[in-house]
C-alpha positions in Angstrom: -7.7 -5.5 -5.6 -5.0 -6.2 -8.2 -4.4 -9.9 -9.1 -1.0 -10.9 -10.5 1.1 -13.9 -11.1 4.5 -13.0 -9.7 7.7 -13.8 -11.6 8.3 -16.6 -9.1 5.0 -18.2 -10.3 3.1 -17.4 -7.2 -0.5 -16.2 -7.7 -1.2 -13.2 -5.5 -3.6 -10.2 -5.0 -2.1 -6.8 -4.3 -3.8 -4.0 -2.4 -2.5 -1.3 -4.7 -1.5 -1.0 -8.4 2.2 -1.3 -9.1 3.0 2.4 -9.2 1.5 2.9 -5.7 3.2 0.0 -3.9 5.7 0.7 -1.1 8.6 -1.2 0.4 6.6 -1.8 3.6 4.9 -5.1 3.0 2.1 -6.9 4.8 1.7 -10.5 3.6 -1.8 -11.9 4.1 -2.1 -15.7 4.2 -5.5 -17.3 3.9 -7.0 -20.2 5.8 -7.3 -23.8 4.6 -9.8 -24.2 1.8 -9.9 -20.5 1.1 -8.5 -18.1 -1.5 -6.3 -15.0 -1.6 -9.3 -13.0 -2.9 -11.3 -13.9 0.2 -8.6 -13.0 2.7 -7.7 -9.8 0.8 -11.4 -8.7 0.9 -11.5 -9.2 4.6 -8.1 -7.9 5.7 -6.8 -5.3 3.2 -9.1 -2.9 5.0 -7.0 -3.3 8.1 -3.8 -2.2 6.5 -2.4 1.2 7.8 -1.6 4.0 5.5 1.7 3.6 3.6 1.9 -0.1 3.5 1.3 -2.6 0.7 -0.7 -5.8 1.1 0.0 -9.0 -0.8 -2.3 -12.0 -0.4 -0.7 -15.2 -1.7 -2.3 -18.4 -2.8 -1.4 -21.6 -1.1 0.1 -24.6 -3.0 -2.3 -27.5 -2.3 -5.6 -27.6 -4.1 -8.7 -28.1 -2.0 -12.4 -28.5 -2.6 -13.1 -24.8 -2.2 -9.7 -23.1 -2.6 -6.2 -24.0 -1.6 -4.4 -25.3 1.5 -0.9 -24.5 2.8 -0.5 -28.0 4.4 -2.2 -31.4 3.8 -3.4 -31.5 7.3 -4.9 -28.9 9.7 -3.8 -30.9 12.8 -1.5 -28.7 15.0 0.7 -31.8 15.5 1.9 -31.9 11.9 4.0 -35.0 11.3 5.7 -33.8 8.0 8.6 -31.5 8.7 9.6 -31.4 5.0 6.1 -30.2 4.0 6.0 -27.6 6.7 9.5 -26.2 5.8 8.7 -26.3 2.1 5.5 -24.2 2.6 7.5 -21.6 4.6 10.2 -21.4 2.0 7.6 -21.2 -0.8 6.4 -17.9 0.7 9.9 -16.6 1.3 10.7 -17.3 -2.4 8.0 -14.8 -3.3 9.7 -12.1 -1.2 13.4 -12.7 -1.9 15.1 -10.9 -4.8 17.8 -13.6 -5.1 18.9 -17.0 -3.8 20.6 -15.4 -0.8 17.4 -14.1 0.9 18.0 -10.5 0.0 14.9 -8.4 -0.4 14.0 -4.9 -1.4 11.3 -4.6 1.3 12.3 -2.5 4.3 9.5 -4.0 6.5 7.7 -7.3 6.2 4.8 -8.3 8.5 2.5 -11.3 8.1 -1.2 -11.6 8.8 -2.3 -15.2 8.8 -5.8 -16.7 9.2 -6.3 -20.2 10.5 -3.8 -22.4 8.7 -2.2 -19.2 7.4 -1.4 -18.3 11.0 0.3 -21.7 11.4 2.4 -20.9 8.4 3.1 -17.3 9.6 4.5 -18.6 12.9 6.4 -21.3 11.1 8.1 -18.6 9.0 8.9 -16.8 12.2 10.7 -19.9 13.5 12.6 -20.6 10.2 13.8 -17.0 9.4 12.9 -14.7 12.3 15.2 -12.0 11.0 13.1 -11.7 7.8 9.9 -10.6 9.6 9.1 -7.6 11.7 5.9 -8.9 13.3 3.1 -11.5 12.9 -0.6 -11.4 13.3 -2.5 -14.6 13.8 -6.3 -14.8 13.6 -8.0 -18.0 14.8 -4.8 -19.9 14.2 -2.4 -22.3 15.8 1.3 -23.0 16.2 2.6 -26.3 14.7 3.8 -28.9 17.2 6.6 -30.8 15.4 9.8 -32.0 17.1 12.1 -31.1 14.2 10.6 -27.7 13.9 11.0 -27.2 17.7 14.7 -27.9 17.2 14.9 -24.6 15.4 13.5 -22.7 18.4 15.6 -20.8 20.8 14.2 -18.9 23.8 14.6 -15.4 22.4 16.0 -12.5 24.4 13.2 -10.2 25.4 14.8 -7.4 23.4 15.1 -9.5 20.3 11.8 -11.4 20.4 9.4 -10.5 17.6 6.0 -9.0 18.3 3.0 -11.2 17.7 -0.7 -10.2 17.9 -2.8 -13.3 18.5 -6.5 -12.9 17.9 -9.1 -15.6 18.9 -12.6 -14.8 17.7 -14.0 -18.4 18.0 -13.7 -21.7 19.8 -10.2 -23.2 19.5 -9.4 -26.9 20.1 -7.9 -26.9 23.6 -4.7 -28.9 23.1 -3.8 -26.8 20.1 -4.6 -23.6 22.0 -2.5 -24.6 25.0 0.5 -25.5 22.9 0.2 -22.3 20.8 0.0 -20.0 23.8 3.0 -21.8 25.5 5.1 -21.4 22.4 4.1 -17.8 21.8 4.8 -16.7 25.4 8.2 -18.6 25.4 9.5 -17.3 22.0 7.7 -14.1 21.2 6.3 -10.9 22.7 2.7 -11.8 22.3 -0.4 -9.7 22.8 -3.7 -11.3 22.8 -6.9 -9.7 21.4 -10.5 -10.8 20.8 -11.3 -8.7 17.8 -9.7 -7.8 14.5 -9.9 -4.1 15.4 -6.5 -4.5 17.0 -4.8 -5.3 13.7 -4.4 -1.8 12.2 -2.6 -0.2 15.3 -0.5 -3.2 15.7 0.7 -3.2 12.1 1.3 0.6 12.3 3.4 0.2 15.4 5.7 -2.5 13.9 6.4 -0.9 10.5 10.1 0.1 10.2 
C-alpha cells in the first residue's frame, strides 16, 4: 500500500506506486470509525487487473478512526453535511473547478457508512461514476437529497452491487432496497467474492 497526502489535502492510500497507476480508478470508502488502511487491506485484493485503487480518509475524527458523517442513522437530517461529504470526495478526483477529470473510469466501493456516501455521490453526480459497490451499507433518507433523484431510464441507470453479509436494521434495509430498485440497476450478493467480476464488467 502507498500512503499519500493528495494535492487537495486528502489523505489516501493507493494500491500502486505512482508510475503504475492507471486512469481506471476504484475509490474505496471506509466505514464509520475506521481508516483507509483498514479498508485498503480488505478490499484492494478484490481489484481486477488494470485498475488503480484509492482509499480516502473521511473528514470527521472518531474514537478509532474517522467518520464521513456525524450520524450513522439512515435518516440523516443534515443535507448540507451529506452534500459536503460527497463533494469532498469529488474534489479529490477533479482536476479543476469544473469537474473535469483525467480518469476514464471511476467506480466506488463503499463499506457501511462509506456505502451511504457512495450512493449519495451517485445521486449528486451520476455522470461522474461508472458503478458502485455497497457492502453492509445503507442509502440516506433525506427529503432534500430525494429531490435530486429522478427515476432513471433503464438504459441510463448505473449498475450497483449491493452486498449484505450481516444483519441490517430493517427500516434502513427497506428504504435502501426501494431506492436502489427505483433508481439503479442493482444486483444483490451475499459475499464479497462478487466484487471483482462486477468491477471488471463496469470498467470503461
